[in-house]
Structures are given as structure tokens and as C-alpha cells.
One Martini backbone bead per residue (centre of mass of N, CA, C, O) as a GRO file, in nm:
protein
  170
    1MET     BB    1  11.439  17.688  -6.696
    2ALA     BB    2  11.687  17.737  -6.483
    3GLU     BB    3  12.021  17.702  -6.471
    4ASP     BB    4  12.283  17.570  -6.301
    5THR     BB    5  12.609  17.728  -6.315
    6ASP     BB    6  12.711  17.577  -6.057
    7ALA     BB    7  12.952  17.303  -6.075
    8ARG     BB    8  13.019  17.274  -5.800
    9PRO     BB    9  13.063  17.130  -5.527
   10SER     BB   10  12.896  17.144  -5.232
   11TRP     BB   11  13.148  17.169  -5.048
   12SER     BB   12  13.262  17.427  -5.183
   13ILE     BB   13  13.027  17.609  -5.112
   14LYS     BB   14  13.037  17.569  -4.804
   15VAL     BB   15  13.318  17.686  -4.766
   16GLU     BB   16  13.262  17.965  -4.878
   17GLN     BB   17  13.039  18.037  -4.672
   18LYS     BB   18  13.211  18.002  -4.415
   19ARG     BB   19  13.429  18.211  -4.485
   20LYS     BB   20  13.237  18.450  -4.512
   21ALA     BB   21  13.130  18.444  -4.224
   22ARG     BB   22  13.405  18.487  -4.093
   23ASP     BB   23  13.479  18.753  -4.240
   24ASP     BB   24  13.232  18.912  -4.139
   25ALA     BB   25  13.311  18.883  -3.831
   26LEU     BB   26  13.590  19.042  -3.872
   27LYS     BB   27  13.543  19.326  -3.996
   28PRO     BB   28  13.492  19.512  -3.733
   29PHE     BB   29  13.822  19.438  -3.649
   30LEU     BB   30  14.043  19.524  -3.869
   31ASN     BB   31  14.083  19.867  -3.803
   32GLN     BB   32  14.194  19.878  -3.525
   33GLN     BB   33  14.326  20.051  -3.281
   34ALA     BB   34  14.557  20.063  -3.068
   35GLY     BB   35  14.605  20.041  -2.747
   36ASP     BB   36  14.781  20.165  -2.483
   37LYS     BB   37  14.805  19.850  -2.348
   38ASP     BB   38  14.876  19.626  -2.552
   39ASP     BB   39  15.179  19.569  -2.504
   40ALA     BB   40  15.163  19.508  -2.201
   41ILE     BB   41  14.967  19.271  -2.233
   42THR     BB   42  15.096  19.087  -2.480
   43LYS     BB   43  15.385  19.042  -2.326
   44ILE     BB   44  15.247  18.852  -2.148
   45VAL     BB   45  15.322  18.495  -2.078
   46ASP     BB   46  15.187  18.478  -1.793
   47VAL     BB   47  14.883  18.398  -1.665
   48VAL     BB   48  14.929  18.472  -1.369
   49GLU     BB   49  15.019  18.761  -1.420
   50LEU     BB   50  14.770  18.857  -1.570
   51ALA     BB   51  14.560  18.788  -1.351
   52SER     BB   52  14.693  18.969  -1.137
   53LYS     BB   53  14.657  19.242  -1.287
   54VAL     BB   54  14.351  19.223  -1.291
   55ALA     BB   55  14.307  19.181  -0.979
   56GLN     BB   56  14.458  19.474  -0.928
   57GLY     BB   57  14.351  19.677  -1.172
   58GLU     BB   58  14.548  19.734  -1.417
   59PHE     BB   59  14.339  19.561  -1.579
   60THR     BB   60  14.091  19.492  -1.783
   61THR     BB   61  13.923  19.259  -1.946
   62THR     BB   62  13.855  19.433  -2.190
   63GLU     BB   63  14.144  19.518  -2.258
   64VAL     BB   64  14.250  19.234  -2.303
   65VAL     BB   65  14.055  19.139  -2.522
   66GLU     BB   66  14.107  19.366  -2.726
   67ALA     BB   67  14.410  19.312  -2.761
   68TYR     BB   68  14.374  19.009  -2.858
   69ILE     BB   69  14.202  19.065  -3.099
   70ARG     BB   70  14.406  19.233  -3.255
   71LYS     BB   71  14.619  19.009  -3.262
   72ALA     BB   72  14.445  18.790  -3.406
   73VAL     BB   73  14.393  18.947  -3.665
   74LYS     BB   74  14.687  18.970  -3.753
   75ALA     BB   75  14.742  18.666  -3.760
   76HIS     BB   76  14.521  18.593  -3.966
   77GLN     BB   77  14.631  18.767  -4.203
   78LYS     BB   78  14.894  18.573  -4.218
   79THR     BB   79  14.753  18.253  -4.155
   80ASN     BB   80  14.451  18.161  -4.147
   81CYS     BB   81  14.356  18.047  -3.834
   82ILE     BB   82  14.058  18.119  -3.821
   83THR     BB   83  13.732  17.960  -3.779
   84GLU     BB   84  13.617  18.103  -3.512
   85VAL     BB   85  13.434  18.384  -3.409
   86LEU     BB   86  13.422  18.516  -3.052
   87PHE     BB   87  13.420  18.826  -2.991
   88LYS     BB   88  13.136  18.904  -2.890
   89ASP     BB   89  13.130  18.706  -2.654
   90ALA     BB   90  13.391  18.807  -2.520
   91LEU     BB   91  13.297  19.097  -2.462
   92GLN     BB   92  13.059  19.020  -2.288
   93GLN     BB   93  13.222  18.865  -2.075
   94ALA     BB   94  13.407  19.099  -1.998
   95HIS     BB   95  13.185  19.284  -1.886
   96GLN     BB   96  13.094  19.083  -1.667
   97LEU     BB   97  13.368  19.067  -1.520
   98ASP     BB   98  13.389  19.371  -1.460
   99ALA     BB   99  13.129  19.388  -1.294
  100HIS     BB  100  13.214  19.190  -1.078
  101TYR     BB  101  13.465  19.345  -0.987
  102ALA     BB  102  13.324  19.612  -0.911
  103GLU     BB  103  13.134  19.482  -0.693
  104HIS     BB  104  13.357  19.270  -0.535
  105LYS     BB  105  13.677  19.318  -0.559
  106ARG     BB  106  13.701  19.041  -0.729
  107PRO     BB  107  13.757  18.765  -0.874
  108ILE     BB  108  13.601  18.478  -1.010
  109GLY     BB  109  13.897  18.359  -1.066
  110PRO     BB  110  14.224  18.254  -1.145
  111PHE     BB  111  14.149  18.351  -1.475
  112HIS     BB  112  14.074  18.639  -1.470
  113GLY     BB  113  14.120  18.766  -1.802
  114VAL     BB  114  14.200  18.529  -1.962
  115VAL     BB  115  14.314  18.452  -2.285
  116MET     BB  116  14.177  18.229  -2.542
  117THR     BB  117  14.216  17.961  -2.757
  118LEU     BB  118  14.081  17.713  -2.979
  119LYS     BB  119  14.046  17.432  -3.102
  120ASP     BB  120  13.829  17.266  -3.347
  121GLN     BB  121  13.724  17.040  -3.091
  122PHE     BB  122  13.561  17.242  -2.917
  123ASP     BB  123  13.280  17.323  -2.764
  124VAL     BB  124  13.073  17.612  -2.849
  125LYS     BB  125  12.813  17.770  -2.797
  126GLY     BB  126  12.687  17.848  -3.126
  127HIS     BB  127  12.926  17.677  -3.256
  128ASP     BB  128  13.130  17.528  -3.454
  129THR     BB  129  13.255  17.177  -3.484
  130THR     BB  130  13.462  17.032  -3.738
  131LEU     BB  131  13.749  16.895  -3.750
  132ALA     BB  132  13.790  16.976  -4.064
  133TYR     BB  133  13.486  16.923  -4.159
  134VAL     BB  134  13.243  17.005  -4.377
  135GLY     BB  135  13.002  16.822  -4.260
  136ARG     BB  136  13.010  17.015  -3.977
  137VAL     BB  137  12.880  17.243  -4.099
  138GLY     BB  138  12.604  17.397  -3.945
  139GLN     BB  139  12.650  17.265  -3.626
  140PRO     BB  140  12.591  17.391  -3.356
  141ALA     BB  141  12.644  17.399  -3.043
  142THR     BB  142  12.445  17.346  -2.740
  143GLU     BB  143  12.720  17.332  -2.575
  144ASP     BB  144  12.968  17.327  -2.371
  145ALA     BB  145  13.241  17.204  -2.298
  146LEU     BB  146  13.367  17.116  -2.007
  147ILE     BB  147  13.638  17.275  -2.026
  148VAL     BB  148  13.505  17.540  -2.103
  149SER     BB  149  13.332  17.575  -1.848
  150ILE     BB  150  13.558  17.567  -1.642
  151LEU     BB  151  13.726  17.806  -1.754
  152LYS     BB  152  13.503  18.018  -1.742
  153GLY     BB  153  13.463  17.987  -1.430
  154ALA     BB  154  13.777  18.093  -1.395
  155GLY     BB  155  13.782  18.349  -1.632
  156VAL     BB  156  13.794  18.267  -1.912
  157VAL     BB  157  13.847  18.397  -2.250
  158PHE     BB  158  13.711  18.329  -2.563
  159ILE     BB  159  13.796  18.438  -2.910
  160ALA     BB  160  13.870  18.155  -3.062
  161LYS     BB  161  13.907  17.936  -3.337
  162SER     BB  162  14.131  17.687  -3.471
  163ASN     BB  163  14.314  17.510  -3.654
  164LEU     BB  164  14.320  17.168  -3.786
  165PRO     BB  165  14.355  16.864  -3.848
  166GLN     BB  166  14.195  16.613  -3.946
  167SER     BB  167  14.097  16.462  -3.653
  168ILE     BB  168  14.384  16.513  -3.527
  169MET     BB  169  14.605  16.316  -3.712
  170TRP     BB  170  14.892  16.495  -3.756
   0.00000   0.00000   0.00000
């Protein structure tokens, strides 16, 4: 009978597996070249202005999402801030928003094309909400939190979930 040589506690192994899954989800986005409009997009600090530029056709939602994904990856490399990578879902939603805009010539809502991240306390369907507890890893949400649904309906695209202190108590 083979002995288990990994004497680490199970929570430590779970953390390692979760980090590996996150890092694997980041890999396809690590070495992307900046887009021509990245600086113009990411320097806008007013969400109303950004949504207005998307509504006027100056930027597509896909361009905005891709620019912010590249910015988030750079920030994560410096700060290790991302807990859940939502990039693939975000790009899919961006394409849907762009298709809606192309067909109807108007945004889906007041925040059409605005990119956001969430703290890891809000449920996003198909992704973990850990509240910084290892015991909550591997239990993906079955539906979006109400605020997430409302904001998505208004055109917001979520690209990631980020760190927070355990139970949001600090």
C-alpha cells in the first residue's frame, strides 16, 4: 500500500488547487499586447462618460472589456488581487452587448459597456463566493446575486472578483 507523502493539511492543498485554477484561467491573458485604444479607455474615470462613449459608438464593449482585462492582469501581477477570473464570461457578454448595439443602434441600459470587478462576497453564477474562507471553495453559485443581475441588466460587464478580509470583518 502506497503511503500518502503529502502531510499538509487538507485546507492547504485546497488553497493550492484553487490558486492553480485561478492562475490557469489567467494564463491565456498574460502576454496580450495593448490595444490601440487601451489608454484612451482606461484613463476615463467617470462611468457615465465611458458609457456615453460606448453609446456613441466611439468604443465597442469588447474593446473596453479587453482593455480592462489587460489592466486587471497587470494589477494582479503586482498585487495578487484576483480571486475569481471572469474574463471568458465577460468577453461573451461584451460580444452580446455589441451585437445588441449593432442591431438596435442603442445601448441595452445606462451602463452599457462599463466594466467592474466585485469583491468576493457577491455571487456570480458558476463561480465560487468564498468570503475568504477555504471551506467555501469549490461551491460555485447557482445564480447571480440580485445586485449582479441588476447591474448586468443595465449593461455592466464583470471581469473578476477580488480579495477581501475573511467575512468582510476588517
